[in-house]
MARFIVEX-804405 format. One record per residue: residue in one letter; chain; x, y, z of N, C-alpha, C in turn; residue number from 1. Coordinates in steps of 0.02 Angstrom, whole numbers, plus 50000, padded with zeros to 5 digits. Example, Ala and Ser with C-alpha at 12.3 -4.5 7.8 and 13.67 -1.06 7.14 Angstrom:
vexke  rotor  n_X  n_Y  n_Z  ca_X  ca_Y  ca_Z  c_X  c_Y  c_Z  tortor
a  A  50660  49716  50390  50615  49775  50390  50660  49835  50390  1
s  A  50642  49888  50354  50684  49947  50357  50645  50002  50394  2
//
This chain:
vexke  rotor  n_X  n_Y  n_Z  ca_X  ca_Y  ca_Z  c_X  c_Y  c_Z  tortor
m  A  49618  49410  49126  49644  49467  49176  49597  49482  49226  1
y  A  49612  49485  49292  49572  49508  49341  49572  49586  49342  2
k  A  49511  49606  49359  49503  49675  49362  49515  49709  49432  3
y  A  49503  49667  49482  49503  49690  49546  49564  49658  49592  4
l  A  49590  49606  49563  49645  49566  49600  49714  49584  49559  5
f  A  49771  49580  49599  49831  49583  49563  49885  49541  49608  6
g  A  49941  49517  49572  49985  49468  49612  49961  49400  49603  7
p  A  49987  49356  49649  50030  49377  49706  50089  49397  49686  8
i  A  50116  49446  49729  50181  49476  49717  50222  49477  49786  9
p  A  50290  49467  49784  50321  49454  49848  50320  49533  49882  10
s  A  50298  49534  49936  50295  49595  49974  50347  49600  50020  11
r  A  50379  49655  50030  50432  49669  50080  50410  49651  50153  12
r  A  50345  49655  50160  50319  49640  50227  50277  49580  50240  13
l  A  50246  49562  50182  50196  49508  50193  50212  49440  50152  14
g  A  50273  49435  50125  50271  49374  50088  50243  49378  50019  15
m  A  50215  49318  49998  50176  49324  49940  50104  49347  49953  16
s  A  50093  49408  49923  50031  49440  49932  49987  49444  49883  17
l  A  49920  49426  49884  49872  49428  49832  49833  49497  49845  18
g  A  49844  49551  49805  49813  49620  49811  49735  49614  49796  19
v  A  49699  49650  49828  49623  49655  49817  49619  49736  49813  20
d  A  49596  49760  49757  49590  49834  49740  49517  49854  49750  21
l  A  49502  49894  49798  49436  49906  49818  49405  49974  49796  22
v  A  49447  50014  49762  49416  50080  49739  49446  50096  49675  23
p  A  49417  50134  49629  49441  50147  49565  49499  50198  49571  24
k  A  49545  50192  49518  49604  50227  49523  49591  50302  49502  25
k  A  49599  50352  49531  49630  50347  49602  49586  50396  49649  26
v  A  49549  50354  49687  49502  50386  49740  49530  50382  49800  27
c  A  49542  50440  49836  49577  50433  49897  49565  50499  49934  28
s  A  49568  50486  50005  49555  50549  50054  49619  50586  50058  29
i  A  49678  50571  50030  49737  50617  50032  49768  50611  49955  30
d  A  49817  50658  49954  49847  50656  49883  49928  50663  49904  31
c  A  49956  50611  49928  50019  50610  49943  50080  50632  49889  32
v  A  50126  50666  49909  50179  50689  49863  50217  50635  49834  33
y  A  50217  50578  49879  50262  50521  49860  50220  50459  49832  34
c  A  50159  50466  49817  50120  50407  49799  50140  50376  49739  35
e  A  50159  50307  49739  50182  50275  49683  50125  50259  49632  36
v  A  50063  50264  49653  50005  50250  49608  49991  50313  49572  37
g  A  50006  50371  49597  49994  50427  49553  49959  50480  49587  38
k  A  49949  50536  49552  49903  50592  49589  49835  50574  49598  39
t  A  49809  50594  49650  49738  50574  49664  49695  50615  49619  40
t  A  49645  50583  49587  49597  50616  49536  49533  50635  49571  41
t  A  49516  50590  49623  49451  50604  49660  49464  50604  49733  42
l  A  49471  50670  49757  49490  50679  49825  49426  50674  49866  43
s  A  49415  50622  49906  49350  50616  49943  49358  50577  50014  44
i  A  49309  50596  50058  49309  50557  50120  49240  50519  50123  45
d  A  49199  50520  50078  49136  50486  50070  49144  50407  50053  46
r  A  49111  50369  50096  49115  50295  50090  49058  50275  50042  47
e  A  49073  50242  49984  49025  50224  49939  49035  50153  49912  48
d  A  48983  50130  49877  48988  50058  49847  49022  50071  49781  49
y  A  49090  50087  49790  49130  50099  49726  49132  50040  49680  50
i  A  49136  49984  49710  49144  49919  49673  49097  49864  49703  51
e  A  49049  49840  49669  49008  49788  49701  49040  49736  49729  52
a  A  49017  49713  49793  49054  49662  49830  49052  49589  49794  53
d  A  48996  49581  49755  48988  49518  49722  49043  49513  49665  54
k  A  49067  49564  49630  49110  49563  49581  49182  49550  49609  55
i  A  49194  49574  49670  49259  49563  49700  49258  49489  49726  56
k  A  49202  49470  49749  49200  49397  49782  49209  49348  49719  57
e  A  49177  49360  49662  49190  49322  49607  49250  49308  49586  58
e  A  49292  49361  49585  49366  49356  49560  49405  49323  49623  59
l  A  49390  49329  49680  49422  49300  49734  49413  49223  49735  60
s  A  49355  49203  49723  49335  49135  49715  49366  49102  49665  61
h  A  49370  49127  49606  49407  49106  49543  49481  49097  49558  62
y  A  49512  49149  49592  49585  49147  49598  49595  49083  49653  63
l  A  49565  49089  49706  49575  49043  49761  49563  48970  49737  64
e  A  49520  48955  49698  49499  48890  49669  49556  48862  49620  65
n  A  49583  48911  49592  49629  48888  49532  49703  48903  49535  66
n  A  49726  48930  49595  49794  48951  49604  49819  48929  49683  67
q  A  49886  48925  49688  49915  48914  49755  49892  48970  49796  68
a  A  49879  48955  49861  49863  48999  49912  49918  49048  49931  69
p  A  49904  49115  49929  49956  49168  49946  49966  49167  50020  70
d  A  50017  49199  50045  50032  49201  50115  49981  49252  50146  71
y  A  49967  49302  50114  49910  49349  50133  49864  49368  50078  72
v  A  49804  49384  50096  49753  49421  50053  49759  49498  50074  73
t  A  49792  49539  50040  49797  49606  50052  49749  49653  50028  74
i  A  49704  49686  50070  49654  49728  50040  49681  49800  50041  75
t  A  49694  49824  49985  49722  49887  49968  49688  49922  49922  76
a  A  49708  49974  49884  49672  50007  49827  49725  50047  49790  77
s  A  49701  50066  49726  49731  50113  49692  49706  50183  49731  78
g  A  49702  50185  49786  49670  50247  49818  49671  50218  49898  79
e  A  49615  50236  49936  49603  50219  50000  49549  50166  50007  80
p  A  49558  50106  50025  49517  50052  50032  49460  50059  50082  81
t  A  49463  50099  50134  49420  50106  50182  49359  50153  50159  82
l  A  49373  50183  50100  49317  50219  50064  49262  50172  50034  83
n  A  49281  50108  50026  49232  50062  49997  49191  50041  50056  84
a  A  49111  50051  50046  49072  50036  50096  49058  49958  50101  85
n  A  49088  49924  50058  49083  49845  50065  49143  49818  50093  86
l  A  49190  49850  50122  49250  49831  50153  49238  49772  50204  87
e  A  49184  49776  50247  49175  49730  50297  49153  49666  50260  88
e  A  49108  49668  50213  49085  49612  50180  49137  49570  50142  89
i  A  49187  49604  50114  49249  49573  50078  49292  49536  50133  90
i  A  49305  49567  50179  49343  49533  50242  49308  49472  50262  91
a  A  49247  49479  50272  49205  49418  50295  49208  49367  50248  92
f  A  49198  49387  50189  49202  49327  50131  49262  49285  50137  93
v  A  49322  49329  50137  49391  49287  50138  49394  49243  50198  94
k  A  49371  49273  50259  49382  49231  50314  49336  49171  50321  95
q  A  49275  49180  50293  49223  49123  50293  49250  49068  50239  96
n  A  49283  49086  50187  49294  49043  50133  49375  49015  50137  97
e  A  49414  49064  50163  49490  49033  50175  49514  49059  50238  98
a  A  49488  49022  50286  49507  49042  50355  49585  49041  50372  99
n  A  49622  49000  50328  49693  48990  50352  49735  49049  50315  100
i  A  49701  49086  50272  49740  49138  50240  49730  49203  50278  101
p  A  49776  49228  50306  49770  49298  50345  49751  49354  50303  102
v  A  49710  49393  50324  49685  49461  50286  49721  49515  50321  103
c  A  49758  49557  50279  49787  49616  50290  49754  49676  50255  104
i  A  49750  49737  50292  49720  49794  50259  49783  49846  50262  105
i  A  49785  49877  50202  49837  49941  50203  49796  50000  50193  106
t  A  49800  50043  50241  49758  50100  50249  49800  50160  50260  107
n  A  49777  50222  50245  49809  50286  50258  49788  50307  50329  108
g  A  49739  50273  50359  49715  50286  50423  49670  50349  50437  109
t  A  49661  50390  50378  49628  50455  50390  49549  50450  50410  110
l  A  49522  50384  50398  49449  50382  50415  49441  50334  50474  111
l  A  49495  50316  50519  49494  50279  50577  49451  50316  50631  112
h  A  49441  50374  50627  49400  50419  50679  49325  50394  50669  113
d  A  49304  50361  50620  49242  50339  50608  49233  50272  50634  114
q  A  49187  50267  50685  49186  50197  50716  49158  50141  50672  115
k  A  49122  50160  50619  49099  50110  50577  49162  50082  50532  116
v  A  49198  50123  50519  49266  50098  50491  49304  50056  50527  117
r  A  49308  50077  50595  49348  50040  50641  49318  49967  50654  118
a  A  49255  49965  50647  49215  49903  50661  49224  49855  50596  119
a  A  49223  49885  50539  49236  49858  50476  49296  49819  50472  120
l  A  49352  49843  50506  49411  49817  50502  49426  49756  50552  121
g  A  49375  49751  50601  49385  49712  50657  49404  49633  50640  122
q  A  49377  49612  50585  49391  49538  50568  49460  49525  50540  123
a  A  49502  49581  50513  49562  49581  50487  49612  49550  50548  124
d  A  49662  49516  50510  49722  49488  50554  49773  49544  50564  125
l  A  49785  49584  50519  49836  49637  50520  49814  49696  50489  126
v  A  49830  49753  50514  49818  49820  50481  49879  49857  50480  127
l  A  49893  49885  50417  49948  49935  50409  49928  49999  50402  128
p  A  49920  50043  50449  49906  50110  50434  49968  50154  50429  129
s  A  49959  50215  50401  50015  50256  50390  50017  50314  50437  130
l  A  50074  50335  50453  50088  50397  50494  50152  50433  50468  131
d  A  50137  50488  50424  50194  50516  50396  50216  50584  50429  132
a  A  50165  50603  50474  50182  50669  50506  50139  50671  50574  133
a  A  50171  50706  50618  50132  50711  50684  50120  50780  50702  134
t  A  50124  50821  50654  50108  50898  50658  50070  50915  50603  135
e  A  50020  50957  50606  49971  50976  50554  50010  51001  50491  136
p  A  50053  51050  50496  50085  51080  50440  50117  51027  50398  137
v  A  50154  50989  50430  50196  50932  50394  50148  50881  50361  138
f  A  50096  50861  50395  50034  50824  50371  50012  50850  50304  139
r  A  49991  50915  50311  49961  50944  50249  50016  50952  50188  140
k  A  50081  50960  50203  50135  50967  50159  50143  50900  50119  141
i  A  50148  50847  50164  50161  50784  50132  50104  50752  50109  142
n  A  50041  50740  50137  49989  50706  50124  49932  50742  50088  143
r  A  49932  50805  50088  49880  50854  50052  49812  50821  50066  144
p  A  49780  50827  50116  49723  50791  50131  49659  50823  50107  145
h  A  49605  50788  50104  49542  50820  50094  49532  50877  50146  146
k  A  49494  50930  50122  49494  50992  50171  49445  50977  50228  147
q  A  49412  50923  50225  49370  50913  50282  49406  50866  50338  148
i  A  49457  50839  50322  49498  50791  50367  49526  50839  50427  149
n  A  49508  50818  50485  49534  50852  50540  49597  50818  50572  150
f  A  49648  50857  50577  49708  50812  50595  49708  50784  50658  151
e  A  49679  50820  50714  49674  50791  50778  49629  50730  50775  152
s  A  49575  50731  50738  49534  50670  50732  49570  50613  50700  153
y  A  49608  50625  50654  49647  50578  50624  49699  50538  50669  154
i  A  49730  50578  50705  49781  50546  50752  49741  50509  50807  155
q  A  49688  50540  50837  49651  50510  50889  49616  50449  50862  156
g  A  49594  50446  50800  49562  50385  50764  49611  50331  50773  157
m  A  49679  50334  50752  49720  50286  50756  49737  50254  50828  158
i  A  49740  50308  50876  49748  50287  50945  49687  50243  50968  159
d  A  49626  50270  50946  49569  50226  50969  49570  50159  50935  160
f  A  49585  50156  50872  49587  50093  50836  49636  50048  50873  161
a  A  49686  50070  50881  49751  50026  50915  49720  49997  50983  162
q  A  49683  50033  51017  49655  50014  51078  49600  49960  51070  163
e  A  49562  49964  51018  49503  49920  51014  49526  49852  50967  164
f  A  49563  49855  50921  49583  49807  50872  49616  49750  50912  165
k  A  49593  49685  50892  49619  49623  50925  49676  49594  50884  166
g  A  49683  49612  50825  49741  49593  50779  49806  49631  50788  167
k  A  49846  49622  50739  49915  49655  50745  49912  49716  50697  168
i  A  49950  49769  50730  49950  49835  50697  50028  49850  50678  169
w  A  50045  49858  50608  50115  49870  50600  50102  49944  50568  170
l  A  50131  49995  50598  50121  50065  50588  50181  50082  50533  171
e  A  50162  50108  50475  50210  50129  50427  50223  50204  50437  172
v  A  50287  50225  50439  50305  50286  50439  50350  50299  50380  173
f  A  50336  50338  50335  50372  50353  50267  50416  50414  50280  174
i  A  50480  50401  50280  50530  50453  50293  50547  50486  50225  175
l  A  50531  50554  50222  50552  50592  50157  50593  50643  50173  176
p  A  50655  50645  50154  50708  50696  50173  50677  50767  50147  177
a  A  50695  50821  50194  50669  50884  50186  50596  50896  50196  178
y  A  50560  50840  50216  50483  50849  50236  50480  50831  50306  179
n  A  50495  50773  50330  50480  50760  50395  50541  50722  50434  180
d  A  50596  50742  50417  50657  50712  50448  50690  50763  50495  181
q  A  50656  50822  50504  50684  50866  50558  50673  50846  50624  182
k  A  50723  50869  50668  50717  50847  50741  50654  50854  50774  183
e  A  50618  50917  50767  50558  50935  50793  50500  50878  50765  184
e  A  50501  50868  50705  50450  50822  50681  50465  50747  50709  185
l  A  50526  50732  50708  50542  50662  50729  50520  50650  50802  186
e  A  50530  50708  50841  50513  50705  50906  50437  50696  50920  187
a  A  50402  50731  50882  50325  50733  50879  50301  50659  50855  188
l  A  50342  50629  50804  50320  50569  50783  50327  50510  50835  189
k  A  50382  50522  50872  50401  50471  50920  50342  50482  50977  190
k  A  50324  50533  50994  50268  50547  51045  50208  50510  51029  191
t  A  50190  50523  50959  50130  50500  50928  50126  50417  50924  192
i  A  50192  50396  50907  50197  50323  50901  50185  50289  50970  193
q  A  50213  50325  51022  50208  50290  51097  50127  50297  51112  194
q  A  50090  50349  51085  50020  50345  51103  49984  50293  51069  195
i  A  49998  50280  51007  49966  50230  50967  49984  50162  50983  196
k  A  50048  50151  51004  50077  50081  51032  50067  50027  50987  197
p  A  50086  50036  50923  50084  49980  50864  50127  49926  50894  198
d  A  50115  49867  50864  50151  49803  50872  50223  49818  50846  199
i  A  50223  49841  50789  50290  49852  50749  50285  49922  50713  200
v  A  50335  49965  50702  50335  50022  50669  50385  50007  50610  201
q  A  50360  50021  50545  50399  50005  50494  50418  50067  50461  202
l  A  50489  50075  50455  50507  50139  50421  50515  50122  50346  203
n  A  50486  50166  50309  50487  50160  50235  50517  50224  50197  204
t  A  50526  50223  50134  50544  50279  50100  50532  50271  50028  205
l  A  50549  50326  49988  50531  50324  49918  50566  50272  49881  206
d  A  50532  50233  49834  50574  50181  49795  50552  50183  49723  207
r  A  50498  50219  49711  50469  50230  49641  50453  50302  49631  208
p  A  50441  50324  49572  50431  50391  49557  50367  50411  49596  209
g  A  50370  50477  49628  50318  50512  49665  50275  50550  49618  210
t  A  50232  50592  49648  50186  50635  49607  50213  50704  49593  211
i  A  50272  50721  49623  50307  50785  49607  50384  50770  49596  212
a  A  50408  50820  49561  50481  50803  49542  50531  50823  49599  213
k  A  50590  50797  49595  50641  50807  49641  50638  50780  49713  214
l  A  50590  50733  49718  50592  50693  49787  50644  50646  49781  215
r  A  50666  50630  49838  50717  50574  49848  50702  50535  49908  216
g  A  50714  50475  49904  50709  50427  49960  50765  50436  50011  217
a  A  50750  50422  50076  50805  50416  50123  50855  50358  50114  218
t  A  50914  50374  50128  50964  50320  50126  50955  50269  50186  219
q  A  50987  50211  50170  50988  50168  50230  51017  50202  50292  220
e  A  51076  50244  50285  51100  50271  50340  51050  50327  50373  221
e  A  51013  50357  50334  50963  50406  50362  50915  50372  50399  222
l  A  50887  50315  50374  50841  50279  50408  50862  50250  50472  223
q  A  50928  50234  50477  50962  50205  50535  50963  50260  50584  224
a  A  50976  50321  50563  50985  50379  50608  50920  50394  50638  225
v  A  50859  50379  50604  50795  50395  50635  50780  50341  50688  226
m  A  50804  50280  50675  50793  50234  50718  50838  50245  50787  227
d  A  50900  50267  50773  50941  50279  50829  50915  50342  50872  228
f  A  50888  50385  50837  50859  50446  50866  50802  50432  50917  229
w  A  50752  50384  50892  50692  50364  50926  50708  50317  50987  230
q  A  50750  50273  50981  50770  50221  51017  50708  50183  51045  231
l  A  50671  50170  51000  50609  50121  51016  50627  50047  50992  232
d  A  50605  50009  51037  50625  49935  51019  50585  49901  50960  233
n  A  50530  49926  50941  50491  49895  50890  50499  49930  50820  234
v  A  50548  49963  50811  50558  49998  50749  50588  49950  50695  235
r  A  50572  49945  50633  50607  49908  50589  50618  49950  50519  236
i  A  50665  49936  50485  50673  49968  50414  50643  49908  50370  237
i  A  50605  49927  50326  50578  49876  50279  50633  49856  50236  238
a  A  50638  49789  50228  50692  49762  50181  50658  49743  50123  239
k  A  50702  49737  50068  50687  49713  50003  50652  49646  49999  240
a  A  50605  49635  49959  50567  49574  49956  50614  49518  49931  241
k  A  50613  49456  49955  50639  49399  49925  50615  49383  49856  242
q  A  50661  49363  49812  50638  49342  49749  50603  49274  49747  243
t  A  50549  49276  49707  50514  49206  49710  50548  49158  49660  244
k  A  50526  49098  49667  50544  49048  49612  50510  49061  49551  245
q  A  50534  49046  49495  50505  49064  49431  50440  49035  49421  246
n  A  50395  49080  49404  50323  49059  49387  50292  49015  49441  247
q  A  50303  49035  49503  50281  48994  49554  50202  49000  49567  248
f  A  50178  49061  49557  50116  49069  49572  50057  49084  49512  249
r  A  50095  49113  49454  50045  49118  49395  50090  49105  49336  250
s  A  50043  49081  49286  50080  49066  49226  50060  49116  49170  251
d  A  50013  49160  49178  49992  49206  49132  50031  49272  49145  252
t  A  50098  49265  49123  50146  49312  49145  50131  49387  49117  253
e  A  50123  49386  49050  50105  49454  49022  50050  49486  49055  254
t  A  50000  49452  49066  49938  49481  49106  49965  49502  49174  255
a  A  49994  49463  49202  50022  49472  49275  50060  49546  49275  256
i  A  50101  49552  49218  50142  49610  49210  50095  49675  49200  257
k  A  50045  49667  49157  50005  49721  49136  49967  49740  49205  258
e  A  49935  49693  49242  49907  49711  49304  49950  49752  49361  259
t  A  50005  49721  49352  50059  49758  49409  50078  49829  49385  260
i  A  50094  49841  49324  50114  49911  49301  50058  49960  49288  261
s  A  49997  49932  49288  49940  49971  49284  49926  50001  49352  262
r  A  49952  49978  49401  49942  49998  49470  50003  50037  49503  263
r  A  50060  50020  49481  50121  50054  49506  50177  50047  49461  264
p  A  50228  50095  49453  50280  50090  49410  50332  50038  49434  265
c  A  50363  50000  49391  50411  49952  49414  50465  49950  49364  266
t  A  50525  49932  49385  50582  49917  49343  50583  49849  49322  267
v  A  50627  49830  49274  50633  49760  49244  50645  49722  49308  268
e  A  50691  49742  49354  50725  49701  49407  50660  49694  49459  269
d  A  50621  49746  49467  50557  49736  49511  50516  49679  49486  270
l  A  50503  49678  49418  50458  49629  49393  50491  49557  49394  271
i  A  50555  49555  49383  50597  49485  49388  50580  49460  49461  272
s  A  50591  49505  49515  50587  49482  49581  50510  49469  49597  273
m  A  50462  49507  49575  50393  49501  49586  50367  49432  49557  274
l  A  50379  49420  49500  50347  49369  49463  50394  49308  49449  275
g  A  50457  49308  49472  50496  49249  49462  50514  49229  49389  276
m  A  50518  49281  49350  50531  49274  49278  50608  49286  49260  277
c  A  50629  49262  49208  50692  49280  49184  50694  49354  49147  278
e  A  50749  49384  49138  50750  49449  49110  50723  49449  49037  279
e  A  50745  49402  49004  50719  49395  48932  50641  49390  48928  280
e  A  50613  49356  48973  50540  49348  48970  50507  49419  48987  281
v  A  50535  49451  49042  50504  49515  49062  50507  49566  49003  282
t  A  50568  49566  48974  50583  49608  48921  50533  49597  48865  283
r  A  50525  49531  48842  50480  49521  48785  50403  49537  48803  284
c  A  50387  49528  48869  50318  49548  48886  50312  49628  48884  285
l  A  50356  49663  48908  50353  49732  48904  50354  49758  48830  286
d  A  50389  49725  48787  50389  49747  48715  50325  49736  48691  287
n  A  50286  49679  48708  50222  49662  48678  50170  49712  48712  288
l  A  50185  49746  48769  50137  49794  48804  50151  49861  48781  289
a  A  50206  49871  48748  50229  49939  48728  50176  49982  48685  290
s  A  50140  49946  48644  50087  49979  48598  50026  49996  48628  291
l  A  50013  49980  48697  49955  49998  48729  49953  50068  48744  292
k  A  49891  50092  48742  49880  50165  48759  49899  50174  48837  293
g  A  49941  50224  48851  49956  50238  48915  50019  50210  48940  294
f  A  50054  50159  48895  50124  50139  48914  50171  50188  48918  295
e  A  50211  50191  48969  50262  50239  48974  50322  50213  49008  296
k  A  50379  50246  48989  50449  50222  49024  50468  50295  49051  297
v  A  50492  50288  49122  50509  50342  49160  50576  50333  49189  298
q  A  50624  50376  49175  50692  50369  49196  50694  50399  49273  299
q  A  50712  50357  49310  50733  50380  49383  50795  50361  49406  300
e  A  50820  50385  49470  50887  50371  49493  50892  50294  49497  301
r  A  50848  50259  49521  50853  50186  49520  50848  50149  49462  302
g  A  50829  50179  49408  50828  50150  49346  50767  50163  49303  303
v  A  50744  50131  49249  50696  50145  49202  50627  50107  49229  304
f  A  50577  50149  49250  50513  50121  49270  50464  50114  49209  305
y  A  50426  50060  49211  50379  50052  49163  50309  50055  49201  306
q  A  50259  50088  49162  50197  50102  49193  50145  50105  49136  307
i  A  50081  50089  49148  50026  50105  49106  49979  50149  49137  308
r  A  49971  50212  49117  49932  50262  49143  49864  50267  49116  309
e  A  49810  50273  49155  49739  50279  49126  49743  50345  49088  310
q  A  49705  50339  49027  49699  50393  48982  49640  50435  48998  311
//
């Protein structure tokens, strides 16, 4: 079992994506109400050597030497990846050893005001920053940031990064009904998007259990209404990932399931789609994992989600 890698899994945005986890669960600069990874346990803005670069490079080398190449190497985290001081070294390692595999970074964008962070991302092919709010009260309500994060610096950091970065930027906007779908907030979001000028704006919404109760995702009709309201040519609603061919990328299926639900809750249907397995095999593997400490089943509107929580 890999400790710092997970997948590849079919991403709604990136095809078959090999995830690289750069910080322990859950070290982050914000504590979003909707986060599928769970509540932030270490709220921090300090960049540190959370995981040694050599350990991550060893796992990457082993995977890439023994498995089919993914569509993307996606640097993400059970938290915020730009908090890892080794970020630039990890990106450089992938680009030097697997130049044909594009590197994507998924970030909440709160550290982009730091020129060192912007420089560290410079070798990436694609960066997916988040923008859930364009006014400070809504930002603090949804994202619950570290007290030292300055909202104006956060927004300006994304604008500055977009001007400097040579790769593609796909800006994710997470629509959460009753939080950021009011007319005034949508108008402010549109203005900020026009300042950042990303290549694509991706509308997303809640699909798994969040960190607080009674959240709901926006419907397709509500997401479409946001698109219609903005009238921006580069806005896309994130579609469901395509199902993979059975066992196309990994044969250690039980381990792959364990790695996946240790990071985010999934339904049986999610796992079938991600791993290309039949329902009977997924169910058998989940039954085998049920005795593990921290294994949980959570009933949500979309179905039963399975997860393994740290104790």
